[in-house]
Structures are given as structure tokens and as C-alpha cells.
N, C-alpha and C positions, 0 to 999 in steps of 0.2 A: 179379529180384533179392530182392524182399520175402521174408521168411520164410525165406531161406536163409542160410548162414555166405556173407560176401563176401570171395572171396579175393584174392590181389595179382593174377592175370590178372583177373579181373574190374573192376579199378580199372584195371591198364592199358589194357584196350580200351575204359573209358570214355575215356580223355584219348587214344588214338588216334583215335577218333569224334569228339571236341569242342574236341582241338587244346590249350586251357587250360579250367582249371576252378577255383575255389574250394572250400574242404570244402561249402560252403553247398551249392553247386551238387552236390556229389556223393553229399551225404546225401540230396539231393533226389531224384535221379536213381535212387537207392536206395530210395528210400521209407525213410529210417533217419534221419531228421533227432534221434530219440529216441537213436540209438546214435553221435552226433558225435564224441565222445572215442575209440572205440573205432576208428571209421575214422582217425581223424585219425593215429593210432598206428600204422595198418597204413600210412599214406601216407608217416608219418618213418620206417618201416623200408624201404620203397621208395627213400625218398630217400637213406637210409644206404646200401642196395644199389649207389646211382649209376644205376638204370634211372628214377630221376623225377628232375627238376629244380623249384626254385622259385622265384619271384623275389615282390616286394612290389608293389602298383600303387603307382606314384608319388604320392606329398604334395601333394596339393592344398591343403591347410589349413596354419597354422604348427605346430600342435600333434595329436595324436591317433593313433592306429595305424592303420594301410592292409592290407588284406586280402592273403593271400598265395595266389599263383597257382600251380597245378602245371601241368608238361609234362613229356613225356616226353623224356629225355635223348637223346645220339644210342647210347648202349648201351640207352636202352630201345626205341629206334628198331629198333636191330638184333635184338634179342630178339623184337620183334611181328614182323619178317621171319620169322625163324624159327617164329613161329606160322602162317604160310601165310598172313599178311595185308597188305594194299595198303597201303605207308607212304608218308608224304611228307618230304621234306626238313625238318630241325629247324629251327625258326626262331625264333629268341629276340626278341621283342619289346620294347624298352626304350621307346619314347615311350608317353605316357598314351593318347593319341585311339585308334592301332589297339587294344591292348591292352584298352580298355574297350568298344571296339564288337564286339572277340570274345565278350566277357563276356555283352554285351547281347543279342549274335545266341542264345547259348547260352542264356541265359534265356528266349527265345523257343519254342525248341525244346522245354527240359525242359518248358515249360506244355503245350505242344502232346502231349506223351509223358505229362502226368499227367493230362492231360484225362479220359483214361478211367476211370480212378478214380472221379472224379467223375459222370461220363457215361458208363455201358457202352456207351448206343447211340453213342456217336462211338469209333471206333479210328482208329488210325493204320497205315497200310498201308506206308508207305515215309516217310523224311524225306531229305534232303540240306543239309547245311552249305555253307556259305561257299565252301569250301576245294575242294570238288567242282566248283562253278562257276568259281573259277580256275584251275582245271586243264584243266576243258573248256567255256570260253564260250561261251552262245546266240550263234550267228550270225543276224543279222536282215537285214540286205544286205552288200552288198561293205564290209570294212571298219568294218561297224558292229557290237558284240555287247552282250551283255547278261552280267552277271553277278550274279546275285538274292543276297543276303544268306542266305536259306533258303529251301526249300521243305519244304510238307508234304501229304502225299497222305491225307486221311481217308476212313472209310468209313462212312458215316451209315446209322441204322435209326431209325423212327419213335419220338419226336416231329419230329425234326430232319430227316429225308428218308426216302426209300424204303427197302425194305430191301435194304441191299446199296449205297446208293447213291452214289458215288463224287464226291469234293470236292478240290478242290486250293486252297492258299494260297501265295502267294508271300509272302515277307517280305524288307521293306527296314526296316531299322535305321537311323533319322535321328539323328546327334549335332548338327545343327543347327552343321553345317560348311561345307555344300553351299551355294553360290547358289541360290537357288528358281527365279529367273526363268530360270537358264541351265542347269545339272546337271539340278532336277526337272524341268524342261518338257521337257529331252532324255529322260530315264528314262520319262516317261510317253507321250512321242511311240516310245520303242522297243518300250515294252509294248504298247501299242495295236497295234501291227503285230503282235507275236508275236500276241496275241490273235485276227487277221486273218488268221492264217496256219497255222501248222504245230505250236503250244503241246501240241495233244493227241498229238502225236507225240513230243514234247520230254518231256511230263511223265504222259504215261500215264492222262491224266483228260480227261471232256467237259465239266466245268465248273469255270472256274477264275477267279480275283481277286487283285488284288497290293493286300498292306495294307502300310502305312507306320506305323512303330511310331516316334513323336517321344519320345525320352529325355531330349533337351535342348531349354528353350526352351518348353516347355509347350504351352497354348493357342493363345499367340501365333506360333510357329513352325508350330502346325497350321492355323493362319488363312492363313500365308504359303505352306505347300503345297498348300494346296485353292485358293487362289488362281491358284498357279503351274499346278494343271492343270486348271480351268476355262480358262484362256487357251486352255493347249493344246486341249483337248476342244472348243471353243467351236462350230465346225463340227460336233462329234461329239458330242452332247449325251447321245445313246443309250447311248454307251458308257462314261460316269461310273460305273455301278453295278459295274464292273471294278474302282474305286478306293477305297479305304478309307483314313481317315487318324485317329488319334487318340494322343493323350500319356496313356499308360498303358502303367503299370511292372508285368510279368508278377510280380516279385519281392514287389511288394505288394498285388499280388490275387489271390485265388484263381483257379486255371484256368478254372473254369464261368464264371465273372462275366465273367472276360477274353473268352471267347469268343462266350457265348450271352446276354449283356447290351447293352442298344443305346448301347455308348458313343462309335460309329465314326463319321463324316462322310464325306460322300461329296459330289463336288462337284454343285454347282446344288442342293443338298437342306440344307433348313434343321431338319430333324429329324433324330437320330442313329438310327444301326441297330445289330445286332449283325453279329458276323463270320458266325455260324451261326445262325440262327434257326429256332425251334418252328414246323413247318408242318403237324403234324397235331395 
């Protein structure tokens, strides 16, 4: 959409794809950060028309403003249905954690989509939002399922891979709310089973990894997650390269270093590695 006028339908489609967005996320997706006032005016008109709802992030400090978050209204969802798009039931998320978690997921996916602008050798073939997996959880065993926070299918070219080489990253956004010794170990266990079964059929890529992005708790939380993964992978150390952990904010860092700088920890390793490394 960069270089062309942004239409109301463009904005509505973005909200359908990402469920909720701030004005900063919208302008980042459109690559029109310098046109934020113009985009904000267009969003206001959509709100006034009843197609878009807004709410503010709950306050976590005694003073100061909180970001406005946009989502499709019931009327907006019906409008999208008229466009022939698959829609999801409207959901007004009021609690801070789920709302912030969704925004964090969107930040990671937006960084993935913006990566090609900085590195044309890395393009996005497909991405899936958490809401897709919630509607269609991945079956691991009878009664055991996985619902990733996101997935991106990248296509690499030199120097990051062979021409047209596919690579998948499964995203887990960690807000430091889940018990590492129980929940995270179980996630690692289920991902390991998936990686040794039908992951290529599920994701359409022959190479994949799971990246845990820590948004709350910093390096202390990263160490907790790595330790939990090491306990789970103690008998399977060769699988450690399939899991990466980092306290890295995609909003505070440009997409290229987020993906290609050595910032991520793997179980049983003392040195950090990139998500996507230069190989040629």
C-alpha cells in the first residue's frame, strides 16, 4: 500500500487480518509513518460511520495517556462479510493481559512483514495470526493440541539461503504469566512432537523453529524459559536448535536486526544466535 492512497477498505482489511491495531501499528503496516495524522483522520471517519470501534488500553500508571486500540464493530464485520471475506465473531477484549498480548503478537507479525523492505532477500510467503490457530488448533495426540501465537513462512535467497529456500518460524509471545516449569515445558514437549511428525503438512515448510519472544520479565524470564526447555530436552539435546528465546521488542528495534542479529538464546548454548543467519 506504500505509495498509493489508503482507502477505507484498506484499513478495514487490516483490522480483519489483525483483529486489533493501534494507529502506530496501522501506519507501520502501511509504511506511512509520516502520514499518521491523515491515517488517524481516516480512522476517525470509520469510527463515526460505525464500522470501527475503539477502546483505550487500561491504565497501568497513576497518570499519563494510554494508546487507543481499533477493532471492527459488528457493523464492520457485516461489511467485511459483504466483501466476501471470512470473518470472526466480534470480541471486545477488556482485560489488560489479553489485549496487550494481541498487540504484542501483531508487533511480531508486523516486523515480519516489514523485513523485506530492509532485506529484499527475505520475503513473506504466508503468515497466520493466533486467531487462525484458535479456530483450527493443531492436533498433537488425542486430546493434546497446540495453538501458536503466530506463524510466518519466509522465502530466503542469498546470502540468507538458497534461492527460493522456504523457512518457517512459529511465534510464542510470552508475557511472563505462565508457569515455566509446567506450561512452558508442556509447550516445548508438544512442539517437539510436532517437529517430529507432520509439521511440514501443517505449515508447508521443510524447515521450522519456535521462537519465544519475551515481552515482560526481561532476561530473567528468558533464563527461566531456557531452563525449562533444557529440562524438557535433557534426553533430546539435538532438538535444542529448534527453540529460540529472547527478550527482544520488535517495536524498539528495526526488523533487520530483530531477525538477523545474534540476539537469541538456544537451550544448552552459551552464545546467542540470529533467527535468520547469513549463510553465503
